[in-house]
Structures are given as C-alpha cells and as structure tokens.
C-alpha positions as CSV (number, residue, x, y, z in Angstrom):
1,X,35.4,-3.9,-20.4
2,X,33.2,-1.7,-18.2
3,X,31.9,-3.1,-14.9
4,X,28.2,-4.1,-14.7
5,X,25.9,-3.0,-11.8
6,X,26.2,-6.5,-10.4
7,X,30.0,-6.4,-10.5
8,X,29.9,-3.2,-8.4
9,X,27.5,-4.9,-5.9
10,X,29.8,-8.0,-5.6
11,X,32.5,-5.7,-4.4
12,X,30.0,-4.4,-1.8
13,X,29.4,-7.9,-0.5
14,X,26.3,-8.9,-2.4
15,X,25.9,-12.6,-3.3
16,X,23.8,-13.4,-6.4
17,X,21.4,-16.3,-6.8
18,X,22.1,-16.6,-10.6
19,X,24.6,-15.0,-13.0
20,X,22.0,-13.4,-15.3
21,X,19.7,-11.8,-12.7
22,X,20.1,-9.3,-9.9
23,X,18.4,-11.4,-7.2
24,X,20.8,-11.1,-4.3
25,X,21.5,-11.7,-0.7
26,X,23.6,-9.8,1.8
27,X,23.5,-10.2,5.6
28,X,22.9,-6.9,7.4
29,X,25.1,-5.5,10.2
30,X,22.6,-6.6,12.8
31,X,22.7,-10.2,11.7
32,X,26.5,-10.3,12.1
33,X,26.4,-8.4,15.3
34,X,23.8,-10.8,16.8
35,X,25.7,-13.8,15.6
36,X,28.7,-12.5,17.6
37,X,26.6,-12.2,20.7
38,X,25.8,-8.5,20.3
39,X,22.5,-6.7,20.2
40,X,19.8,-7.6,17.7
41,X,18.0,-5.1,15.6
42,X,14.8,-3.4,16.5
43,X,12.7,-6.0,14.6
44,X,13.6,-8.4,17.3
45,X,12.5,-5.9,19.9
46,X,9.3,-5.0,18.1
47,X,8.3,-8.3,16.4
48,X,10.4,-11.1,17.8
49,X,12.6,-11.7,14.8
50,X,16.0,-13.2,15.7
51,X,18.6,-11.2,13.7
52,X,21.1,-14.0,13.4
53,X,18.4,-16.2,11.7
54,X,17.3,-13.5,9.3
55,X,18.1,-13.4,5.6
56,X,18.2,-10.0,3.9
57,X,17.6,-10.4,0.2
58,X,15.9,-9.0,-2.9
59,X,14.6,-10.7,-6.0
60,X,15.6,-7.6,-8.1
61,X,17.8,-4.6,-7.7
62,X,15.7,-2.6,-10.1
63,X,13.8,0.4,-8.7
64,X,11.3,3.0,-9.9
65,X,12.2,5.7,-7.4
66,X,15.4,7.6,-6.6
67,X,14.8,8.5,-3.0
68,X,17.1,11.1,-1.5
69,X,17.6,9.0,1.6
70,X,18.4,5.7,-0.1
71,X,21.9,4.4,0.7
72,X,22.4,2.7,-2.6
73,X,24.2,4.0,-5.7
74,X,22.1,5.3,-8.5
75,X,25.2,5.0,-10.7
76,X,25.0,1.2,-10.6
77,X,21.5,0.7,-11.7
78,X,20.1,-2.6,-13.2
79,X,18.0,-1.8,-16.3
80,X,17.4,-5.2,-17.9
81,X,17.7,-8.7,-16.4
82,X,16.4,-12.2,-16.6
83,X,14.2,-12.9,-13.6
84,X,15.5,-15.5,-11.2
85,X,13.0,-18.4,-10.7
86,X,11.6,-18.6,-7.1
87,X,12.8,-22.1,-6.8
88,X,16.4,-21.0,-7.5
89,X,16.1,-18.3,-4.9
90,X,14.7,-20.7,-2.2
91,X,17.4,-23.3,-3.0
92,X,20.2,-20.7,-2.7
93,X,19.1,-19.0,0.6
94,X,20.9,-21.3,3.1
95,X,23.9,-21.8,0.8
96,X,24.5,-18.1,0.2
97,X,23.8,-17.1,3.8
98,X,26.4,-19.6,5.0
99,X,28.9,-18.3,2.5
100,X,28.2,-14.7,3.5
101,X,28.7,-15.5,7.2
102,X,31.7,-17.9,6.8
103,X,34.1,-15.7,8.7
104,X,31.8,-15.8,11.7
105,X,32.1,-19.6,12.1
106,X,32.2,-20.6,15.8
107,X,35.5,-22.4,15.1
108,X,37.1,-19.3,13.7
109,X,35.5,-16.6,15.8
110,X,35.5,-17.1,19.6
111,X,32.8,-14.5,20.1
112,X,30.3,-16.8,18.3
113,X,28.8,-19.8,20.2
114,X,28.4,-23.1,18.4
115,X,24.7,-23.0,19.2
116,X,24.2,-19.6,17.6
117,X,26.3,-20.5,14.6
118,X,24.1,-23.6,14.0
119,X,21.0,-21.5,14.3
120,X,22.4,-19.0,11.8
121,X,22.9,-21.8,9.3
122,X,19.2,-22.6,9.6
123,X,17.6,-19.2,9.0
124,X,13.8,-18.9,9.6
125,X,13.0,-15.4,8.5
126,X,13.4,-13.7,5.1
127,X,13.4,-9.9,4.9
128,X,12.7,-9.0,1.2
129,X,14.2,-5.6,1.7
130,X,17.9,-5.5,0.6
131,X,17.6,-3.0,-2.2
132,X,15.5,-2.3,-5.3
133,X,11.7,-2.5,-5.4
134,X,10.6,-6.1,-4.9
135,X,7.2,-5.6,-6.5
136,X,9.0,-5.1,-9.9
137,X,9.7,-8.8,-9.8
138,X,6.8,-10.4,-11.5
139,X,6.9,-13.7,-9.5
140,X,7.0,-12.1,-6.1
141,X,3.7,-13.6,-4.9
142,X,4.9,-17.0,-5.9
143,X,8.2,-16.5,-4.1
144,X,6.5,-15.4,-0.9
145,X,4.2,-18.4,-1.0
146,X,7.2,-20.7,-1.5
147,X,8.9,-19.2,1.5
148,X,5.7,-19.6,3.5
149,X,5.3,-23.3,2.5
150,X,8.9,-23.9,3.7
151,X,8.1,-22.4,7.1
152,X,9.9,-19.1,6.7
153,X,8.3,-16.0,8.0
154,X,8.6,-13.1,5.5
155,X,8.6,-9.3,5.5
156,X,8.1,-7.6,2.1
157,X,9.2,-4.0,2.1
158,X,7.7,-2.0,-0.8
159,X,7.5,1.6,-1.9
160,X,3.8,1.0,-2.6
161,X,3.8,1.9,-6.3
162,X,2.4,-1.4,-7.5
163,X,-0.8,-1.9,-5.5
164,X,-1.9,-5.0,-7.5
165,X,1.2,-6.8,-6.3
166,X,0.6,-5.7,-2.7
167,X,-2.9,-7.4,-3.1
168,X,-1.5,-10.6,-4.4
169,X,1.4,-11.1,-1.9
170,X,0.8,-12.9,1.4
171,X,3.9,-12.3,3.6
172,X,3.9,-12.5,7.4
173,X,4.1,-8.8,7.4
174,X,3.7,-6.3,4.5
175,X,5.5,-3.0,4.7
176,X,4.6,0.0,2.6
177,X,6.7,3.1,2.7
178,X,5.0,6.5,3.2
179,X,7.7,9.2,3.0
180,X,5.6,12.3,2.5
181,X,2.3,13.7,3.6
182,X,1.4,15.0,0.1
183,X,2.4,14.6,-3.5
184,X,4.7,17.7,-3.6
185,X,6.9,16.5,-0.8
186,X,6.7,13.0,-2.2
187,X,8.1,14.1,-5.6
188,X,10.9,16.1,-3.9
189,X,11.8,13.3,-1.5
190,X,11.3,10.1,-3.5
191,X,11.9,11.4,-7.0
192,X,9.7,8.8,-8.9
193,X,10.7,7.6,-12.3
194,X,7.4,8.6,-13.8
195,X,4.4,10.9,-13.2
196,X,4.5,11.8,-9.6
197,X,0.7,12.2,-9.4
198,X,0.2,8.7,-10.8
199,X,2.7,7.2,-8.4
200,X,1.2,9.0,-5.5
201,X,-2.2,7.7,-6.3
202,X,-0.8,4.2,-6.5
203,X,0.7,4.5,-3.1
204,X,-2.6,5.6,-1.6
205,X,-4.2,2.6,-3.2
206,X,-1.5,0.3,-1.7
207,X,-2.1,1.9,1.7
208,X,-5.8,1.1,1.4
209,X,-5.0,-2.6,1.0
210,X,-3.1,-2.9,4.3
211,X,-6.2,-3.1,6.6
212,X,-6.9,-6.7,5.5
213,X,-3.4,-8.0,6.5
214,X,-0.7,-7.8,9.1
215,X,1.1,-4.8,7.9
216,X,3.3,-1.8,8.7
217,X,3.8,1.6,7.3
218,X,7.3,2.9,7.4
219,X,8.0,6.6,7.5
220,X,11.7,7.5,6.9
221,X,12.0,10.9,8.5
222,X,14.5,13.3,6.8
223,X,15.1,16.5,8.8
224,X,14.4,19.5,6.6
225,X,12.9,17.5,3.8
226,X,9.8,15.5,4.7
227,X,9.4,16.2,8.5
228,X,6.4,18.5,7.9
229,X,2.6,18.2,8.4
230,X,2.3,15.3,10.9
231,X,-1.4,15.8,10.7
232,X,-1.2,15.0,6.9
233,X,0.6,11.8,7.6
234,X,-2.0,11.0,10.3
235,X,-4.9,11.4,7.8
236,X,-3.3,9.0,5.4
237,X,-2.5,6.5,8.2
238,X,-6.0,6.7,9.5
239,X,-7.5,5.7,6.2
240,X,-4.9,3.0,5.6
241,X,-5.4,1.1,8.9
242,X,-2.1,-0.7,9.0
243,X,-1.3,-2.8,12.1
244,X,1.9,-0.9,12.9
245,X,3.5,2.4,11.9
246,X,7.3,2.8,12.1
247,X,8.7,6.3,12.2
248,X,12.4,6.0,11.6
249,X,15.1,8.6,11.4
250,X,17.1,8.8,8.2
251,X,20.7,7.6,8.7
252,X,23.6,9.4,7.0
253,X,25.0,6.3,5.3
254,X,26.2,5.0,2.0
255,X,25.5,7.0,-1.2
256,X,22.8,9.1,0.4
257,X,25.8,11.2,1.7
258,X,26.1,12.5,-1.9
259,X,22.6,13.9,-1.7
260,X,22.0,14.9,1.8
261,X,23.9,16.4,4.8
262,X,24.6,15.0,8.2
263,X,22.1,17.5,9.7
264,X,19.4,15.8,7.7
265,X,19.7,13.0,10.2
266,X,17.2,13.7,13.0
267,X,18.0,12.9,16.6
268,X,15.8,10.2,18.2
269,X,14.1,12.9,20.3
270,X,13.0,14.6,17.1
271,X,11.7,11.2,15.7
272,X,9.8,10.5,18.9
273,X,8.3,14.0,19.0
274,X,7.1,13.7,15.3
275,X,5.6,10.3,16.1
276,X,3.8,11.7,19.1
277,X,2.3,14.5,16.9
278,X,1.1,11.9,14.3
279,X,-0.4,9.7,17.1
280,X,-2.2,12.7,18.5
281,X,-4.1,13.1,15.2
282,X,-5.1,9.5,14.5
283,X,-6.0,6.2,16.1
284,X,-2.4,5.1,16.8
285,X,-0.4,5.0,20.0
286,X,3.3,4.6,20.7
287,X,4.0,1.0,21.4
288,X,7.8,0.8,21.6
289,X,11.0,2.6,20.6
290,X,14.6,2.0,19.9
291,X,16.9,5.0,20.4
292,X,19.9,3.3,18.8
293,X,18.1,2.9,15.5
294,X,16.1,6.1,16.0
295,X,12.8,4.4,15.4
296,X,9.4,4.5,17.1
297,X,6.8,1.8,16.6
298,X,3.2,2.8,16.8
299,X,0.2,0.4,16.9
300,X,-3.4,1.0,16.0
301,X,-5.6,1.5,19.1
C-alpha cells in the first residue's frame, strides 16, 4: 500500500493531532537547542519569545504555492483532508509537545535543567508556521481566539493569498510573506497554484490590512532569484505599514536543495546590505539583526 503524505511526515518527526487531518506539531531546532541550555532563536532576541516554551505547529499541511525556497517536499502533498477541530488542537498541544521533547527530559539529559524542562512542558507561545498555508484552514480565526483565551501568545505566518482570513485573525503578531517586488518575480519565486496576477493582488490586499494590527512582513531573500529592486519592496512596505519587517536569507536546507543551489544562500552581509537599501527608500530603520540566522529586523519609524 503506498504511503500517504502524513506517513512521510511522521518519518520526519511530525506529530498529528488527529488521524484524519494534517494538523501537526514538530518542535524546531531552536526549541530543542534552548531546552538543552543553548542559544534561542532570533524571535527571542527580537520579540522576547522563549524558544523552549514555543510550539511550532500548523492546522493544515495544504499549500497553494510551490516556493522555490521552501524546505518541504512537494512530492508529499496533502490534497484532501478532514479539518481538525480547534478544541482538539488546543487539547493536544501540551501532550504532543511533551511527546516530541521526551528525549530531552532533565532526568535523561544532563544538559537540561529541571526548571527549563518544567517550563518546556508548559508552553506559552504558539507559532502557526510549521508548514503549509494556515489560512487554508477554515477555522483559523477560531483557533487563534482559542489560543488567546487560554493565554498563549500566537504568531500566524501566512503567504498573504487569503486577505479575508488575515482580516479575521487576531494573533499576537501577524506575519505576511513578501518574496518579490513585482508579479513577475513573484511568479518565478513562489510559483502560485493559480493565476499569478490574482494571487499577487490578494497579497497586496493582505499587506494593506497589516497597519491595523501588530504585524511583520517577512522577505525571504534568495540570491540571484528575488534579490532585485529594493526600492520596489520599499514601495510595497511603505503602503502596507507593518510594525516590523524581517529580511531573512534563504537557507540551503531540506527539499529546497532539489530546486536551488548553495550559492542561492546569501551571506548575512548581503542580507544586511539589501535591508539597508530597502530602509533608505521607506519609513523603516534597522532595529536589530542576527547573523547566525542571517536575518535583519526593521521597524517603522
């Protein structure tokens, strides 16, 4: 019997909230590193999020883009699924996080303190960003509200192609990806599963909704692909008015290595220079940077 997309993800360490949906959880490298006393990710540096208390999850693995820089496999796509109820996801967060981190138990791993292990078992932040496009999950606003009610902070990371869902969601911080300065580069970089002009217009609409909420625009910079026209990015950002802008270098990881080359991964100096050129053309200034993750955070002046 052929394997399903979810079977393939289980082998990659994904834990699923229900057997008939693709809602899943998988702790990131930074969560495990922080739990063992190492560095936290740049979200701690920029926004105060403790990596060992952060849950990385998604309510669906479905996506409507095939971005060149995405580390996931397009060969293991979810096409049809039953949506997992928000209550089931909320109820499973701590249970699945504990299961995923079991090997880091302070009793088993002497690099983990008992205090940090107990904190990790009581996560306080949910990054809805694991994989897939979360706005394709019809109950996303309800899920975010449920997390909010239960005193989690939430990040929702979206490609911006469903502006109505962006309007309806109330996370602690809303992300929208902007990976091109124009529709031509967008089509080449993000490869939408539909009319590129329509998708591009929807992304512009989503960007326009960010001014009214705490928000961030993320630019994933791929050398030789979308690292052109910083003034074009600046014009789009100026109109959007997001609280923050993250310019982050593409990392040569996962299945993206089948589509791109190592030289498509920009050095941090290149990322910083591109961010400076964007900032020079709009009302943003560089606020902070993390060379290890090759990311620069800009804030609206």
